[in-house]
Backbone as CSV, one residue per row, in Angstrom:
resi,resn,N_x,N_y,N_z,CA_x,CA_y,CA_z,C_x,C_y,C_z
1,MET,0.841,-1.197,0.000,0.000,0.000,0.000,0.877,1.249,0.000
2,GLU,0.518,2.223,-0.816,1.292,3.448,-0.899,1.130,4.268,0.378
3,LYS,2.230,4.864,0.830,2.189,5.679,2.034,1.430,6.973,1.779
4,LEU,0.639,7.409,2.755,-0.038,8.700,2.665,0.970,9.796,2.975
5,ASP,1.187,10.678,2.020,2.061,11.840,2.211,1.156,13.065,2.291
6,TYR,1.026,13.618,3.475,0.089,14.721,3.686,0.416,15.931,2.818
7,LYS,1.689,16.164,2.568,2.081,17.316,1.736,1.543,17.176,0.316
8,LYS,1.577,15.954,-0.208,1.115,15.720,-1.571,-0.406,15.589,-1.648
9,GLU,-0.993,14.982,-0.608,-2.436,14.748,-0.607,-3.215,16.046,-0.355
10,TYR,-2.632,16.925,0.434,-3.304,18.191,0.787,-2.425,19.368,0.375
11,LYS,-2.284,19.512,-0.935,-1.393,20.537,-1.468,-1.850,21.945,-1.097
12,ASP,-3.168,22.132,-0.927,-3.654,23.462,-0.566,-3.155,23.881,0.810
13,LEU,-2.900,22.920,1.684,-2.419,23.225,3.030,-0.903,23.385,3.097
14,TYR,-0.187,22.598,2.302,1.255,22.511,2.465,2.080,23.036,1.291
15,LEU,1.473,23.208,0.140,2.250,23.627,-1.020,1.597,24.816,-1.733
16,PRO,1.405,25.924,-1.022,0.813,27.102,-1.665,1.813,27.757,-2.610
17,LYS,1.320,28.654,-3.431,2.195,29.399,-4.334,2.855,30.557,-3.576
18,ALA,3.818,31.189,-4.231,4.533,32.307,-3.612,3.735,33.600,-3.764
19,LYS,2.454,33.503,-3.480,1.578,34.668,-3.445,0.455,34.354,-2.466
20,PRO,-0.117,35.359,-1.814,-1.117,35.109,-0.777,-2.359,34.418,-1.310
21,MET,-2.940,33.546,-0.468,-4.173,32.862,-0.815,-4.994,32.652,0.455
22,LEU,-6.311,32.672,0.292,-7.226,32.456,1.410,-7.534,30.971,1.514
23,ILE,-7.552,30.447,2.737,-7.793,29.026,2.929,-8.527,28.812,4.250
24,LYS,-9.369,27.779,4.293,-10.010,27.385,5.538,-9.350,26.097,6.004
25,VAL,-8.651,26.168,7.117,-7.870,25.031,7.608,-8.765,24.136,8.472
26,PRO,-8.882,22.864,8.124,-9.786,21.951,8.844,-9.214,21.467,10.172
27,ASN,-9.996,20.665,10.862,-9.567,20.076,12.124,-8.459,19.048,11.879
28,MET,-7.405,19.127,12.698,-6.288,18.194,12.599,-5.798,17.847,13.992
29,LYS,-5.040,16.761,14.089,-4.485,16.313,15.365,-2.989,16.617,15.400
30,PHE,-2.513,17.084,16.554,-1.114,17.456,16.700,-0.535,16.978,18.021
31,ILE,0.771,16.734,17.999,1.557,16.693,19.222,2.263,18.033,19.300
32,MET,2.137,18.721,20.452,2.638,20.085,20.604,3.543,20.204,21.826
33,ILE,4.503,21.128,21.741,5.354,21.469,22.885,5.524,22.985,22.912
34,LYS,5.243,23.588,24.051,5.351,25.033,24.208,6.677,25.396,24.860
35,GLY,7.279,26.520,24.397,8.536,26.942,24.992,8.855,28.395,24.716
36,LYS,10.052,28.801,25.127,10.515,30.170,24.943,11.971,30.161,24.508
37,GLY,12.383,31.251,23.855,13.792,31.437,23.566,14.167,31.329,22.107
38,ASN,15.433,31.584,21.842,15.995,31.612,20.499,16.044,30.201,19.897
39,PRO,15.379,29.983,18.763,15.391,28.639,18.158,16.752,28.268,17.577
40,ASN,17.633,29.252,17.408,18.943,28.984,16.814,19.976,28.519,17.832
41,CYS,19.614,28.521,19.103,20.533,28.067,20.141,20.653,26.550,20.065
42,GLY,21.850,26.066,19.815,22.048,24.641,19.564,21.697,23.733,20.716
43,THR,21.733,24.237,21.946,21.450,23.402,23.111,20.262,23.942,23.896
44,GLY,19.437,24.760,23.265,18.345,25.410,23.966,17.070,24.594,24.028
45,GLU,16.044,25.232,24.557,14.748,24.602,24.774,14.096,24.164,23.462
46,TYR,14.333,24.951,22.397,13.713,24.644,21.116,14.243,23.319,20.558
47,GLN,15.547,23.124,20.616,16.133,21.891,20.093,15.681,20.682,20.904
48,GLU,15.526,20.860,22.210,15.008,19.777,23.045,13.581,19.417,22.644
49,ALA,12.790,20.458,22.338,11.404,20.231,21.927,11.347,19.437,20.630
50,LEU,12.209,19.799,19.672,12.216,19.085,18.395,12.592,17.619,18.577
51,SER,13.577,17.366,19.426,13.994,15.983,19.669,12.830,15.156,20.207
52,LEU,12.073,15.739,21.136,10.946,15.025,21.722,9.815,14.860,20.717
53,LEU,9.519,15.896,19.947,8.459,15.812,18.940,8.718,14.694,17.940
54,TYR,9.944,14.642,17.435,10.264,13.615,16.443,10.316,12.225,17.082
55,ALA,10.791,12.146,18.321,10.824,10.848,19.004,9.415,10.288,19.157
56,LEU,8.478,11.121,19.565,7.094,10.674,19.730,6.454,10.334,18.384
57,SER,6.679,11.192,17.388,6.062,10.975,16.082,6.560,9.694,15.424
58,PHE,7.853,9.436,15.519,8.389,8.236,14.883,8.119,6.976,15.708
59,THR,7.910,7.128,17.002,7.493,5.984,17.807,6.123,5.500,17.343
60,ILE,5.229,6.450,17.085,3.900,6.094,16.580,4.005,5.502,15.179
61,LYS,4.786,6.128,14.317,4.915,5.652,12.938,5.484,4.232,12.890
62,MET,6.497,3.961,13.714,7.176,2.667,13.660,6.557,1.626,14.594
63,SER,5.402,1.938,15.156,4.731,0.978,16.044,4.412,-0.327,15.330
64,LYS,4.289,-0.265,14.019,3.958,-1.455,13.215,5.014,-2.550,13.345
65,LEU,6.238,-2.143,13.757,7.332,-3.111,13.861,7.368,-3.804,15.219
66,GLY,6.571,-3.311,16.161,6.567,-3.890,17.502,5.312,-4.694,17.784
67,LYS,5.108,-4.953,19.056,3.976,-5.780,19.490,2.715,-4.951,19.710
68,HIS,2.873,-3.631,19.814,1.714,-2.785,20.098,0.944,-2.508,18.809
69,SER,-0.295,-2.929,18.784,-1.138,-2.737,17.590,-2.040,-1.522,17.781
70,ILE,-2.008,-0.606,16.808,-2.835,0.593,16.864,-4.003,0.424,15.898
71,GLU,-5.209,0.539,16.417,-6.405,0.363,15.598,-6.463,1.427,14.498
72,GLY,-6.696,0.977,13.257,-6.831,1.900,12.142,-5.518,2.358,11.536
73,TYR,-4.400,1.796,12.002,-3.082,2.235,11.515,-2.975,2.094,10.003
74,PHE,-2.353,3.106,9.364,-2.026,3.019,7.936,-0.646,3.612,7.709
75,GLU,-0.037,3.226,6.599,1.299,3.714,6.261,1.240,5.196,5.888
76,TYR,2.217,5.961,6.378,2.220,7.403,6.104,3.619,7.978,6.250
77,VAL,3.792,9.146,5.697,5.023,9.922,5.855,4.781,10.913,6.990
78,VAL,5.701,10.987,7.946,5.542,11.938,9.046,5.448,13.358,8.474
79,PRO,4.375,14.087,8.791,4.200,15.436,8.254,5.296,16.397,8.717
80,PRO,5.405,17.547,8.061,6.475,18.493,8.386,6.299,19.168,9.739
81,LEU,7.400,19.644,10.264,7.399,20.431,11.498,6.649,21.740,11.275
82,GLU,5.879,22.145,12.299,5.156,23.410,12.242,5.396,24.185,13.529
83,GLY,5.001,25.458,13.536,5.169,26.223,14.757,4.308,27.469,14.802
84,PHE,3.815,27.783,15.999,3.212,29.076,16.279,4.278,29.942,16.946
85,TRP,4.315,31.228,16.556,5.329,32.130,17.081,4.708,33.438,17.537
86,TRP,5.230,33.985,18.648,4.779,35.296,19.111,5.777,35.873,20.115
87,ASN,5.630,37.157,20.395,6.333,37.834,21.473,5.264,38.333,22.440
88,GLU,5.421,38.052,23.702,4.400,38.429,24.677,4.090,39.921,24.588
89,GLY,2.808,40.238,24.434,2.389,41.633,24.381,2.397,42.243,22.994
90,ASN,2.932,41.527,22.010,2.992,42.045,20.641,2.123,41.208,19.713
91,LYS,1.410,41.855,18.814,0.605,41.132,17.838,1.489,40.577,16.728
92,ALA,2.473,41.364,16.309,3.403,40.926,15.263,4.619,40.247,15.898
93,VAL,5.256,39.374,15.150,6.462,38.704,15.617,7.649,39.648,15.438
94,ASP,8.423,39.844,16.499,9.599,40.709,16.441,10.821,39.862,16.129
95,TYR,11.246,39.881,14.874,12.374,39.054,14.439,13.715,39.586,14.929
96,SER,13.739,40.790,15.439,15.003,41.414,15.856,15.450,40.946,17.239
97,ASP,14.565,40.300,17.985,14.909,39.864,19.339,14.441,38.427,19.550
98,LYS,15.202,37.499,19.013,14.814,36.086,19.061,14.836,35.511,20.475
99,GLU,15.588,36.139,21.377,15.641,35.633,22.745,14.280,35.736,23.424
100,LYS,13.429,36.639,22.944,12.110,36.836,23.546,10.997,36.106,22.784
101,PHE,11.399,35.268,21.830,10.406,34.468,21.131,9.671,33.547,22.111
102,GLU,8.364,33.398,21.875,7.591,32.334,22.505,7.012,31.501,21.377
103,TRP,6.905,30.203,21.586,6.524,29.344,20.471,5.824,28.076,20.946
104,ILE,5.101,27.511,20.009,4.570,26.147,20.168,5.016,25.370,18.936
105,SER,5.893,24.404,19.126,6.320,23.545,18.028,5.412,22.327,17.973
106,MET,5.130,21.853,16.757,4.152,20.779,16.644,4.327,19.980,15.364
107,ILE,3.845,18.749,15.402,3.843,17.879,14.228,2.456,17.258,14.121
108,ARG,1.873,17.367,12.942,0.555,16.769,12.701,0.634,15.254,12.851
109,GLN,-0.453,14.670,13.354,-0.546,13.225,13.518,-1.657,12.655,12.634
110,PRO,-1.510,11.410,12.210,-2.552,10.773,11.397,-3.885,10.689,12.143
111,GLU,-4.935,10.503,11.397,-6.280,10.490,11.962,-6.495,9.378,12.977
112,PHE,-5.746,8.279,12.879,-5.950,7.170,13.804,-5.337,7.417,15.180
113,VAL,-4.551,8.480,15.318,-3.915,8.760,16.612,-4.951,9.332,17.585
114,THR,-5.053,8.719,18.736,-5.952,9.139,19.808,-5.110,9.527,21.025
115,ARG,-5.765,10.021,22.050,-5.032,10.340,23.281,-4.402,9.079,23.877
116,GLU,-5.079,7.956,23.736,-4.525,6.703,24.245,-3.239,6.328,23.487
117,VAL,-3.244,6.533,22.180,-2.045,6.267,21.378,-0.924,7.216,21.791
118,PHE,-1.263,8.477,21.990,-0.276,9.465,22.429,0.315,9.084,23.779
119,ASP,-0.542,8.693,24.720,-0.062,8.298,26.050,0.866,7.097,25.952
120,TRP,0.520,6.140,25.081,1.384,4.969,24.889,2.752,5.393,24.353
121,ALA,2.762,6.285,23.364,4.011,6.755,22.774,4.869,7.475,23.814
122,CYS,4.225,8.254,24.676,4.966,8.956,25.733,5.669,7.966,26.656
123,GLU,4.975,6.906,27.032,5.568,5.894,27.900,6.737,5.196,27.221
124,GLU,6.567,4.901,25.920,7.636,4.258,25.155,8.880,5.136,25.102
125,VAL,8.689,6.415,24.784,9.819,7.339,24.664,10.486,7.566,26.028
126,LYS,9.681,7.654,27.057,10.214,7.855,28.410,11.041,6.655,28.854
127,ASN,10.529,5.456,28.608,11.183,4.244,29.091,12.370,3.819,28.227
128,LYS,12.243,3.986,26.910,13.285,3.486,26.012,14.352,4.522,25.660
129,LYS,13.971,5.810,25.658,14.925,6.851,25.286,15.318,7.741,26.465
130,GLY,14.604,7.594,27.561,14.936,8.360,28.744,14.628,9.841,28.640
131,LEU,13.708,10.211,27.754,13.365,11.620,27.578,12.224,12.026,28.503
132,GLU,12.277,13.261,28.965,11.200,13.818,29.773,10.067,14.223,28.841
133,VAL,8.889,13.661,29.042,7.782,13.850,28.097,6.670,14.744,28.631
134,SER,6.848,15.306,29.811,5.755,16.034,30.456,5.327,17.284,29.700
135,LYS,6.222,17.857,28.889,5.879,19.075,28.159,5.058,18.803,26.895
136,ALA,5.023,17.581,26.462,4.297,17.238,25.235,2.799,17.199,25.495
137,GLU,2.031,17.705,24.538,0.579,17.704,24.633,-0.020,17.147,23.346
138,PHE,-1.162,16.510,23.489,-1.916,16.049,22.322,-3.160,16.912,22.205
139,MET,-3.385,17.451,21.005,-4.503,18.375,20.853,-5.074,18.316,19.445
140,GLU,-6.394,18.469,19.363,-7.055,18.665,18.077,-7.235,20.162,17.873
141,LEU,-6.990,20.618,16.646,-7.013,22.048,16.359,-7.669,22.303,15.011
142,GLU,-8.674,23.150,15.008,-9.297,23.599,13.764,-8.965,25.084,13.608
143,GLU,-7.985,25.358,12.776,-7.446,26.719,12.683,-8.399,27.698,12.006
144,GLY,-9.204,27.191,11.095,-10.196,28.055,10.455,-9.646,28.913,9.326
145,LEU,-10.249,30.077,9.141,-9.922,30.947,8.008,-8.548,31.591,8.195
146,CYS,-7.706,31.452,7.177,-6.341,31.989,7.223,-5.925,32.480,5.838
147,VAL,-4.919,33.329,5.822,-4.241,33.686,4.575,-2.829,33.133,4.668
148,GLN,-2.391,32.419,3.634,-1.070,31.831,3.657,-0.326,32.092,2.352
149,MET,0.983,31.878,2.425,1.842,32.139,1.270,3.144,31.379,1.455
150,LEU,3.734,30.919,0.370,5.031,30.254,0.431,6.135,31.299,0.511
151,HIS,6.993,31.150,1.514,8.167,32.017,1.653,9.402,31.239,1.233
152,LYS,10.194,31.811,0.356,11.434,31.180,-0.090,12.623,31.974,0.438
153,GLY,13.583,31.266,1.040,14.779,31.937,1.519,14.896,31.962,3.031
154,SER,15.722,32.865,3.524,16.055,32.963,4.936,14.831,33.243,5.805
155,TYR,14.830,32.672,6.993,13.769,32.962,7.958,13.774,34.442,8.338
156,ASP,14.970,35.050,8.345,15.085,36.460,8.717,14.429,37.384,7.697
157,GLU,14.158,36.879,6.505,13.523,37.691,5.462,12.003,37.484,5.417
158,GLU,11.480,36.751,6.362,10.035,36.501,6.392,9.184,37.768,6.477
159,PRO,9.655,38.847,7.150,8.831,40.063,7.197,8.406,40.567,5.820
160,GLU,9.204,40.326,4.789,8.841,40.754,3.434,7.599,39.988,2.950
161,THR,7.550,38.708,3.253,6.389,37.894,2.884,5.169,38.304,3.696
162,ILE,5.383,38.610,4.961,4.278,39.024,5.823,3.660,40.329,5.327
163,VAL,4.476,41.235,4.803,3.950,42.485,4.230,2.995,42.166,3.084
164,ALA,3.384,41.234,2.221,2.521,40.847,1.095,1.208,40.243,1.597
165,ILE,1.284,39.434,2.651,0.081,38.843,3.221,-0.825,39.915,3.807
166,GLU,-0.245,40.864,4.523,-1.033,41.935,5.131,-1.711,42.801,4.061
167,GLU,-1.024,43.024,2.957,-1.629,43.793,1.862,-2.825,43.047,1.288
168,TYR,-2.677,41.739,1.142,-3.783,40.916,0.640,-4.966,40.982,1.608
169,ILE,-4.675,40.901,2.903,-5.723,40.954,3.918,-6.519,42.256,3.803
170,GLN,-5.824,43.363,3.676,-6.486,44.669,3.582,-7.289,44.819,2.302
171,GLU,-6.764,44.277,1.216,-7.413,44.433,-0.090,-8.643,43.529,-0.253
172,ASN,-8.815,42.551,0.635,-9.894,41.578,0.475,-10.887,41.579,1.632
173,GLN,-11.049,42.715,2.265,-12.026,42.905,3.332,-11.883,41.853,4.429
174,LEU,-10.648,41.585,4.796,-10.332,40.664,5.878,-9.652,41.420,7.013
175,LYS,-9.513,40.752,8.133,-8.873,41.361,9.294,-7.943,40.355,9.948
176,ASN,-6.706,40.786,10.225,-5.755,39.953,10.953,-6.362,39.581,12.308
177,ASP,-6.398,38.271,12.613,-7.081,37.812,13.818,-6.121,37.208,14.839
178,ILE,-4.828,37.515,14.711,-3.853,37.039,15.691,-4.232,37.571,17.075
179,GLY,-4.216,36.683,18.057,-4.510,37.082,19.431,-5.888,36.695,19.913
180,SER,-6.806,36.375,19.002,-8.143,35.938,19.425,-8.097,34.457,19.798
181,LYS,-9.142,33.988,20.489,-9.170,32.607,20.948,-10.132,31.766,20.133
182,LEU,-9.711,30.524,19.851,-10.590,29.548,19.245,-11.499,28.959,20.331
183,GLU,-12.470,28.155,19.927,-13.437,27.598,20.871,-12.784,26.745,21.960
184,ASN,-11.664,26.082,21.621,-11.000,25.230,22.617,-10.012,26.001,23.483
185,GLY,-9.992,27.342,23.332,-9.118,28.169,24.156,-7.761,28.451,23.560
186,VAL,-7.415,27.802,22.448,-6.128,28.047,21.799,-6.130,29.444,21.178
187,ILE,-5.074,30.192,21.421,-4.959,31.543,20.862,-4.444,31.457,19.426
188,ARG,-5.076,32.179,18.523,-4.658,32.187,17.120,-3.332,32.939,16.993
189,ARG,-2.372,32.330,16.303,-1.007,32.861,16.234,-0.472,32.890,14.802
190,HIS,0.625,33.598,14.651,1.462,33.519,13.450,1.925,32.069,13.327
191,HIS,1.711,31.469,12.144,1.919,30.036,11.963,2.924,29.807,10.832
192,GLU,3.877,28.910,11.067,4.858,28.558,10.041,4.912,27.040,9.878
193,ILE,5.066,26.591,8.625,5.227,25.170,8.309,6.539,25.028,7.540
194,TYR,7.424,24.163,8.024,8.775,24.065,7.472,8.869,22.908,6.481
195,LEU,8.948,23.255,5.211,8.999,22.251,4.156,10.422,21.804,3.858
196,SER,11.411,22.535,4.375,12.816,22.228,4.118,13.551,21.963,5.427
197,ASP,14.573,21.132,5.360,15.441,20.869,6.507,16.619,21.839,6.433
198,PRO,16.714,22.809,7.371,17.788,23.803,7.306,19.179,23.199,7.430
199,ARG,19.269,21.965,7.920,20.565,21.303,8.023,21.048,20.781,6.678
200,LYS,20.107,20.623,5.733,20.450,20.014,4.452,20.242,20.955,3.260
201,SER,19.620,22.101,3.487,19.294,23.014,2.382,20.076,24.322,2.500
202,LYS,20.440,24.879,1.370,21.035,26.202,1.372,19.976,27.209,1.806
203,VAL,20.414,28.290,2.434,19.477,29.275,2.966,18.536,29.774,1.887
204,GLU,19.071,30.037,0.701,18.246,30.588,-0.373,17.211,29.586,-0.903
205,ASN,17.376,28.306,-0.547,16.443,27.277,-1.032,15.405,26.865,0.006
206,LEU,15.468,27.451,1.190,14.514,27.086,2.230,13.096,27.460,1.807
207,LYS,12.143,26.581,2.110,10.732,26.839,1.790,9.909,26.731,3.071
208,THR,9.154,27.783,3.356,8.355,27.868,4.574,6.973,28.404,4.235
209,VAL,5.946,27.739,4.713,4.587,28.266,4.573,4.342,29.239,5.720
210,ILE,3.974,30.474,5.393,3.596,31.465,6.394,2.081,31.578,6.385
211,ARG,1.461,31.418,7.548,-0.002,31.416,7.637,-0.454,32.390,8.732
212,ILE,-1.364,33.273,8.366,-1.881,34.274,9.301,-3.393,34.071,9.462
213,PRO,-3.888,33.916,10.679,-5.333,33.742,10.890,-6.074,35.049,10.619
214,VAL,-7.257,34.929,10.021,-8.048,36.116,9.675,-9.522,35.888,9.966
215,VAL,-10.273,36.976,9.959,-11.730,36.945,9.965,-12.193,37.909,8.894
216,ARG,-13.415,37.737,8.441,-13.968,38.665,7.452,-14.422,39.941,8.142
217,GLU,-14.156,41.063,7.486,-14.606,42.353,8.009,-16.143,42.376,7.999
218,LYS,-16.716,42.947,9.048,-18.172,43.081,9.098,-18.619,44.153,8.119
219,GLU,-19.664,43.820,7.363,-20.172,44.764,6.370,-21.009,45.845,7.041
């Protein structure tokens, strides 16, 4: 059976063009870790979060090789790393002071993943890899109406893409909705999806989906 690759199956979510587009993001399941600080610090909180996220995600993916059977399991490619970013008290992300970044790093999970599956994966990672799993959370999230665009190049140049998104928002009777709360209490944030591995790609070849939550202006 062919593996489900979410990037290819849901191109509207993961492979937008290099121009702004309006999209309604459906309900999805994620493993999330919240933290603070500069993501470029090699031994910082962000790198620890990534290690745990991938450990949990691949434990679930490779469960087929062990004795633990997950109901509804199907072959799939682990989806790309994603993240919400903000600076406390600011609506826009301040790229000039990465030490004050706050973030939620996350990886989408297949539809068959339940809280019970997540709890099992946490126990496996804790017992076999010795990682502290208490910061990991399992959550369903329906992001709703957003404007997104593909950003090519350095992360530090993302403000240029955000300007284009903001212009689109203004021209289409929309309103930036960063800071409002969804029904489950999750705050809507600046959202990034990383399609490239910065360890293996040249800076100019990096591809990142930038997604901004919006609402329609009241007539």
